[in-house]
C-alpha positions, 0 to 999 in steps of 0.5 A, spaced: 155 264 168 153 260 173 156 254 175 150 250 178 147 247 173 141 243 173 137 238 168 129 240 170 127 233 169 133 231 175 129 231 181 131 224 186 130 223 194 136 224 198 141 218 197 148 216 196 147 215 190 143 221 188 149 226 192 154 222 188 150 225 182 150 232 184 158 231 185 158 229 178 154 235 176 158 240 179 165 236 179 167 244 175 166 248 181 169 242 186 175 242 182 175 250 181 173 251 189 179 246 190 185 249 185 183 256 188 183 254 195 190 250 194 193 255 190 192 261 195 195 256 200 201 256 196 201 263 197 200 264 203 205 259 205 210 265 201 207 270 205 207 268 212 213 269 217 218 263 217 221 260 222 227 257 224 229 252 230 236 251 231 238 246 237 244 246 242 245 239 247 249 239 254 252 234 257 249 233 264 253 236 270 258 232 274 254 231 281 259 227 284 265 231 284 260 236 289 256 230 292 262 230 298 262 235 303 260 235 309 256 229 307 262 224 306 266 227 313 259 225 316 259 219 313 267 217 314 265 219 322 259 215 323 263 208 319 259 208 312 252 210 315 248 214 309 245 221 311 240 221 305 237 227 306 243 231 305 247 233 299 246 238 293 240 239 289 238 237 282 243 240 277 239 238 271 233 241 273 237 248 277 240 249 269 233 248 266 230 253 271 237 258 269 235 257 262 227 261 263 231 267 267 230 272 266 237 275 269 238 269 263 235 273 257 239 279 259 245 276 258 244 273 251 240 280 250 247 284 252 252 279 248 248 279 241 247 286 242 240 286 241 238 293 244 242 296 237 237 291 233 233 295 230 227 289 230 228 290 238 230 298 238 223 300 240 222 294 246 223 296 253 228 292 257 223 288 261 219 286 254 226 285 250 227 280 255 221 276 255 221 276 248 228 272 248 225 267 254 219 266 249 224 265 243 228 259 248 225 251 250 229 246 255 227 240 254 231 234 258 232 227 257 231 221 260 239 221 261 240 228 263 242 230 256 239 237 257 236 240 249 236 247 249 232 250 242 232 256 239 226 259 234 226 265 230 222 268 226 222 272 220 217 278 218 212 279 212 213 278 206 221 274 206 226 274 202 231 270 201 238 274 206 232 275 211 231 267 211 238 265 212 239 271 218 233 269 221 237 262 221 243 264 222 241 268 228 237 262 232 244 259 232 246 265 236 240 265 240 242 257 242 249 258 243 248 265 246 244 261 251 250 256 253 255 261 254 249 266 259 247 259 263 255 257 264 256 264 267 251 265 271 252 259 274 259 261 275 257 268 278 253 263 283 258 258 285 263 264 286 257 267 290 256 262 294 263 259 295 265 266 297 259 266 303 262 259 305 269 260 305 266 266 310 262 262 314 267 257 314 274 261 316 268 263 321 267 257 324 274 254 323 277 260 328 272 257 333 274 251 332 280 253 332 280 257 340 276 250 343 282 244 340 287 250 343 281 249 350 282 242 350 289 241 348 291 247 354 286 242 358 290 235 357 296 239 358 293 241 366 291 234 366 298 231 364 302 235 370 297 235 375 297 227 374 303 226 373 300 222 365 305 221 360 301 215 357 296 214 361 295 207 359 303 204 359 302 208 366 297 204 369 300 197 366 307 198 370 303 201 377 299 195 376 305 191 375 309 192 380 303 192 385 303 185 383 310 184 383 311 187 391 305 183 391 308 177 390 315 177 394 311 179 399 306 173 400 313 168 399 317 173 404 310 171 409 311 163 408 319 163 409 318 167 416 312 162 418 317 156 416 323 160 420 319 160 426 319 153 425 326 153 426 328 160 432 324 164 435 321 170 434 325 174 436 331 171 433 336 175 427 333 170 422 327 171 424 328 179 425 331 179 419 324 176 415 320 180 419 324 186 417 323 184 410 316 184 409 315 192 413 318 193 408 314 190 402 308 192 406 310 200 406 313 199 398 305 195 396 302 201 400 306 206 396 305 203 390 298 204 390 298 211 392 302 212 386 310 211 388 314 205 390 320 210 391 323 217 390 324 217 383 317 215 381 314 223 379 310 219 374 307 213 378 298 213 378 294 212 384 291 204 383 285 207 386 284 213 381 285 209 375 279 208 373 276 216 373 282 218 371 281 214 364 274 216 364 276 223 365 283 222 360 278 219 354 273 224 355 279 230 353 281 225 347 275 224 344 273 232 344 281 232 342 280 228 336 274 231 335 276 237 333 282 235 330 278 232 324 273 237 324 278 243 324 282 239 318 275 238 314 273 246 315 282 247 312 280 242 306 274 245 305 276 253 305 281 251 300 276 248 295 272 254 297 278 259 295 279 255 289 272 254 286 272 262 288 278 264 283 277 258 279 274 260 271 274 253 268 267 252 264 261 249 268 257 248 263 260 243 257 256 243 250 256 236 247 252 239 239 253 246 238 248 249 235 248 250 227 244 255 222 238 250 221 239 247 213 231 248 212 225 252 217 221 249 222 215 253 218 210 253 215 210 246 212 207 247 205 207 240 203 202 239 209 199 246 209 196 244 201 194 237 203 190 240 209 188 246 204 185 240 199 181 236 204 177 243 208 178 244 200 174 239 198 170 238 203 167 245 204 166 244 196 162 237 197 158 240 203 156 247 199 154 244 193 150 238 197 145 243 201 145 247 193 140 242 192 138 240 198 135 247 197 133 248 190 129 241 190 133 238 185 134 232 191 128 232 197 129 228 203 123 223 203 120 226 212 120 232 208 116 229 202 112 225 206 110 231 211 108 235 204 103 230 201 099 230 208 
């Protein structure tokens, strides 16, 4: 029995009212078409694989703990000048790249022993790593929170036990991804720390030799130039020279006054004359680096500027090398500790749990789409069939036929 029934007298020009009449005449066909489509969609939704997604969130890694090092050291030496180009790479982006790497997929495979799983037993290693990698998705929020989601699916015609296993497997994949990320990050960190420690020890040995050389030069400088404390010694020599010079001027004044009373060859005048000669002799010695035989560490005044410059250069080189050596020693201990440490580098905010509901298929959405699409399609079929049979006709075609 045909679903299409027409009244012989029904024949109208194509319009909205005529189309509505056609729909009413064939409402049984439209209802059956939509009903069958919806039922088919519902059946299909129970046949197709179900997808489950489980998520875990990570707290952003702390860059402050590793942001010091050379940058802080250079800033301390330069009085706080910022060195913006020196620093650690963005760890959040680094973690994101790690999670999509082949190595993380390999660690997940080994952790969950997926090669023994019947679902993956026929896959090659590379194919299995690709499958595991495709299960993982990483999203980074503006706050720096890292969301790791893992999606797994069932086979066709899934049963309840298979659905439960798929949901559990999604959580295992997500949690294993965190374990793999931590393991890989620690391995890379340990490897970097080992290489850095070896390099630091090499540089430290060089700087120790340079510092020993500077210390030897400093010792030779002090010995050759009779320097214990250049500033104190120069002030002492200058003070002695000033005192002798002042005493010399006073004695010469007294000598000239005596010449007003006594003859130049008189005993009193000769006494002042002898004192003046002694003071001049002492002043000359003070200029050359000593007044008496006990002044072994007196510095010649005319040598003070050159000695100060040379001494300042040696002291500056010594202080810089001491600071560098101290920094390298500190870094060596830090890298040694990092190399041997077993502290987790990834901090989990929310652990992945088996999802309670499937992610897909969404049966409600599928039914709504089935109703809409099948309804639209059935109406199109009815309209097209009516046009073909001539129950409704287009005005332009009618006029053409009359001509």
